[in-house]
Phi, psi and omega in degrees: 000145183238066184198154177270358184281133182287142175293342182297339181280349180286132179308142184287328181213161180281100177242125182298127171295152183284320192220162179286122174300152183305314182304314183287325179301317180295317176292323176299320180298316177301314184293321177300314181298326180278353179078021179294144185272019172212186188294338179130180185240146176236149175289160175304322180299313178297322182297308181303312177309309181296309183296315174297334180267002175077022179270344178208157175269159174239119176241120179279125180259009180282178180289163176296325177286327173295319178298318181294308190266340181259327177126169181206163179278128181296134172092352184284152172275172177221130172218106185292128170289325178209158187230165176070177187289329181276003180051049176296130181293136176291104181299342184255013187305306182300315183295318179295321182290314176310309180301315186293322189266340175098012171154177187278345185241025184268126183298114188221135181253131175260136177234139173222201183292313185232357178099004182269311179296322178293327183291313180298323176294316177297316181301311178298319175300320179289326176299328185271004171102001176282116195265342183242037183260123187235156184262132171276108184298152178072340175071188182284322183254345180087182181283155178287137179260189183298335179267008182057043173229150178259166177089003189250352187233322178197188183102172188304302181302319181300321181279000172081022177285159184294137179205157177231157169225136182291000000 
């Protein structure tokens, strides 16, 4: 793990929050006003604060291989947006997501490598009627830099938030 945050702050089980936290309601209102096709984006730091406080679920939409070999957030759920080396889209993604989180109105944060797949996944979920799906901006590894490397400019790990590697 690469963070000073204690793992004891991680929710013990994936339990659906009952209502949309005020912070996320404001983000959803801004996203709607801007015409964003999903509930909005949150920073990695805000995502960790909401998740660790039990105010939102965190779902990693990367492949199982990415989670295993690159790392993952402790206590996060997993529903792959795409699978395999060709990243073939998971046709059951929305159904699996809704089942995993327990409903259409559960505050949920989606995390991928850079924030792009999770934005597409959030858009697909919103189109299917899931109203509280947010994208974690910057993703787990962040954007690629001038040296064609990730994790040196932004992203979950860059910010020193809790993560584990198998």
